[in-house]
N, C-alpha and C positions, 0 to 999 in steps of 0.2 A: 354161805360159799366159806368155805373153811379156808383160813390161813396158815402156811406152814412156813415156817422158819431154820435153814439149816446150823446144825450145831456143830462147831467144830473148837475143843481146846486148845487151849496153844502147847505146842509140844505133842501134843497127839497127832499120830500118821491118818492122814485123810481117809484111811480104811475104816476107819473108828467115829464115823459119825451118826450123826444120829437124826430125827428129825422128831420137831414138836409139832403138833396137828392141833389148832383151837375151829373147834368146830362151832363156835358161839355158847351163849347158856346153851344151858340145857333146854328152860323153859321158855327162854327169847330167841329162837336163831332168827328172827326181821325177816326171812325170805319169804314167807306170804304161806308157810307149814306151820302151822301153831304147833305140831306133833312136835314131843321135844325130841331133840338130835345126840347124838353121839356117835364116834368114830371106832370103828375095829378095822385095825393092822393085819392081816392074816397075810403068812407068806409073800412079804414085802407091799400088798396092796392093800389101799386105806378104800374103804366103803363107810359113807356117810348112811348109819340104820336111822329110823323113825320108830316111836313108840308114843300113840297116845296115852293121855293121862286126863284125869279129872281135872280139866281147867274149871269148873264153876265150885269147885271145891276148895281149890287156892285162891280163887276170888274170894268165896267166906270168911278164907283164912284171914286174907287183907284185910277184910273187913272187922272182924275180932282183934287184930291188934291197934287198932283206931288212928291207923292211917287216915289221912284228910280224905272226906268222899270224891275231891276234884282228881286226887292223886291217885286214890283207889278208881276211880272210873277210868281214867288212862292208862292205867296197867291192865284193866279187866279188856280194854279195847284188844291192847296188844296181846296179851293172852291168848284173845278171842282167836285175831285175826292172823296171828303171826307178822305182823307190821308195824312195824314204826307211826307213832302218832306224833305231832305239833303238840308241844306242849300247851293244854289248856289255859285261856283266861284263868285267871285267879292262883295258878300254881304257884306254891311256895318256891322260893328260890332254893335250893342246895336241898332239898327234901324235909319231912318230919323234924323236929325238934324235941 
């Protein structure tokens, strides 16, 4: 679910407000839909759009950069399902070094 935060700068009349929308990470929306998400605003209306992408190619890229196997499999699960997973046993704290 996207979040939004109205921004009003000091000294600027309220008619000069703007909204910042955060649809989440493009490739990790974590809402059960693994497609990439983004927001388009047209005529004052915001619409979340989705687009499929090659998740397996992304996972292959993770394997090439030398991320640990446990961490890679956890990320692969997130990318494939669009759902967060509990940190697996043996995962390094603070990510790779």
